[in-house]
N, C-alpha and C positions, 0 to 999 in steps of 0.2 A: 503494499499499499503505500510505502513512503517512495520506493522508486515512483510508484505511478503519480504522487504529487506533486515529485520533482520534476519530472518530464512534462506535467502541465503548467508548470512554472515556467520552465524553460520555454513552452511553448506560447505562453503569455508575454515574454519578452521579443521571442521573434514575431510573433503575431502584431506587436505594437508596430515595428518597421514595417512588417507588410501592409497592415492597413494602412500606413500614412502613405506609402507608393501607392497603392490601390485607390486612395481617396483622390491622388492627385490626376491619376489617369481617369477616373470615374469623371470628375469633373471637366477635366478638357475634351471626352467624349459624349458627355452629355450637352454641354453647352456648343461646341462647335463640330460634334462627329467626325474628330481627328484621334486617330490611332497612335497618339504619339510614341512610337518605337524608340524615341532616344530619351524618354522619361528615365532609364535606369542609367544613363550617362551623365544626367544630373543628379542624381544619388550619387554617384562616384565623384563629381565635382565637387560637391558640398563635402565629402570628406575629404576628399584631397586639399581643399581650401584650408578646412580646420586643422589638417594636419601641417599645413605650412605655415600658418597664424602661431599655433603653439610650438613650432620650433624654431620660431622668432622671439619666444620665451614670452608670449601673452597669454592669458588665463583661458581655461578650455571654455566658459561662458561666451567671452569674448570672442572667440574664435568660432563658437556657433552662430553668434548675432552676424559677425562677417560674411560667414560662408552662406548664410540664408538670405541676405541682403544681396551679396553677390550673384548669386545662382536665379534669385527672383528676377534681378535686373536683366541675366541672360534671357529668362524666359522671357520676359517682354521683347527683347531683341528677337528672339525667334518668332514672335508670333507677327511681330511686324514686318519684318523683312523673309520670312520664309513662309509661313502659314497664311497670312492674310492676305497675299498675291494670290494664291491658289484657291481661295473659298468659292469662288464659284467653278473652278476646273472640277473636272472626274476627281472622286474619292481616292483612286490609284496614284495621282498625281501628289496628294498630300501623303500616302504610303510612302511613296518611293524618296518625298523630300525628307520625311522624316527619318528614313534608314541612312540618307545621305550624312544628317546631322548627327546620326549615332555615330558611324564613322569619322566624321569629322573631328567630334569632341572627345572620343577614346585615341584618336592618331594625336591629337592636341595633348592630352594627357601624359601618353606616353612619350613625347618629344619633350616635354617637361619635366617629368618627375622621373623616367625611364620605365623600363617592364617589371623590375623587383618588387617584391611585395613589402610594402613598409607598414609599421604598428604605432597608432597613437596612443601615447600615456594618458591615462585618465585622473584626476587629482584624488579620485574615490577610490582607492583600491581596498578599502577594508571589507571584511567579510561578518554578513550579520545572521542572526538566526532568526526566520520568520516562520511562525506556527511550527519548529523544529525543522524545518527546512533552511538548510545552509544558501546564502547567496550573495554574491558580490553586491557593494554599496552601490554601484555603476548601473547596477542592471535593474534593481529599484528604481533609481533615479530615473532609467529610460523608461520604464514603465510609467511612471507618475507624471514625467514630463509628457512624452506621447498622448497619454490621456486626458492630461490639461490642456494640450493643443486641439485634439478632435471636439472636445469641449466645446473650445470657444469657437471653433470652424462651423459646429451645428446652430450654435447661438447665432453667429454671424448671417448662417444661410437662412435662419429662421425668424430671426427676430431685428434683421437690421433692412434698410432700405437698398442698401448693395446688394446684399445677399437676397433680396427677394426678386430684383432685377437680375441678377444671374442666373436664380430659378425660372424667371418667367424666360429669359434667353433661350434657357434649355429646353422648355417645354413647347413654345411655340415662338421664333425669331422672328417671323413675319409681324406676327400679332404683336410682340416686345417694341418693335421697331414703330408700329402705328399709334401705340399709346406714348411715345417720346422717349423710349430708352434707346440711348448709343450704345446697339450692339457691340460695333468695334472695341469700346471702352471696354465694354464687359467681357469681350474676348481676351482683350490684353492684362485685364485685371485676374481673368480666370487662368490664364498663364503665368501670370507672376505667383499666384497664390500656390499653382500645382507646383511650379519649381521650387518654390519655397519649402512644400512640404517635403517633397523629395529630399532637398538639401539638408533639411532636420533630422529626418532619418538616417541619410549618411552619416552626419556628424554624431548619431546618437549611437550608431552601432560600431562605429569605426575603431573607438578602445576594446571593445571585445571582439572585434575580427580582424582582418586583414585589407589594407588597402592597397590597389592595385587597377591597373587600366580598365580591366575586362571585368571588373566585379559589379557591373550594373546589368550586364546581359542576361544572368539567371534570375535577378530581381524584378526585371522588365518582364520576362516569360511568367515568373509568377503572379506578377501584380495582373498580367491581363488572364490569368486563370481564376483569381480573385473576383476580377471585374464581371466575367462571366459566370462565374458561382452566385454572387449575390445579386445579379440581373444588370444588364448593361445600363450605366449611365446613375445606379441608384447607390446612393452615400450609406444609407442603414446597410445595404447588402456588400459594400465594401469594407466598411466597420467590421461587421460579423465575419464574412467571409474572410478575411485576413486571419483572424484569430482562430478561426474553424481548421484553416489549411495550416497553419503553422504546429497547433496542436496535434492533428491527423499527423504532421511530418513526424513531429517530436515520439509521439507514440508509437509511430509506425517504426522509426528507426531504432527504438528499444526493443520492442516485441517480436519485430519480424526479421529485420536486417537494415545497418545502417547505410549498407553499401547501395541498397534502392530506395534511401531516402526522400530523393529529389524526386522519384518517378511518382509519388504519392500525388503530387500535385496534377500530373498528366491524368492519372487514374481517375481523379475526382472530375477533371475537366471529362474524360468521356463518360463518365456516369451520369454527369449533369445533362449533356448533349443527348443521352439517351433516354431520359427519364423527366428532366425539367428543364426543356432548353431555354425558358425567359427566364431560368435563375431563381434566385429564391427570394427575390424582391422585382416588381415591376416599375415602382416608383421613380420617375426620374430625380436629378438633382433636385 
């Protein structure tokens, strides 16, 4: 029973990261119908920028703020320069553009920081006991910080004028435009929020993982699995789906085989396509 509880706790840690990444993906897809394949590379950039800032001697939380703001600006630039000109083009064009951005960002990181794996130190290295389970302080901070950010995002989307405008744009872009909502501005804001979420997740996971140029590839694949699992464009689905996938991976790696842990995501994807193609939730952003 203790082993089971420990793996569930590990799943909550990983699920916090998965849900943040999937939230960014589902916001962009729900608002612009763009499958942003470069989302994982924004996650990677956030980790690398935080690594560089901490190496310069600044505190971890300062590094987090710098990385999140910088990647949010990159997200705005991508929307303005890459995806906005393709808004009225066939969806295939946006997909190809996203793949190009993915390769460009990964190559840029490789040229700047090299191919080797890097590790970012955390100022919170202690181990604490939670209900008899041992967990590092940073993992607890990760869960708490991710939960706080997701709560703030839900509040923003449901209780603010800007959040309501984003939801209206996602549900009916033409109708939103008719009632005076600047859909271009909403798209830019959505990309900024999405990129910031990816960077936040990257910075949180960096001290308990490794930082390397291709670290965004698998997280992107799993993010899309979560988006499909929860329902395309569904924010609650992205939240719940991230934790479900992470706990399933953690338990599967323990009780089945760690070798096939990453396959759990694609088994779940096959099951969802077979039995509930619309996902767990249908509600859009």
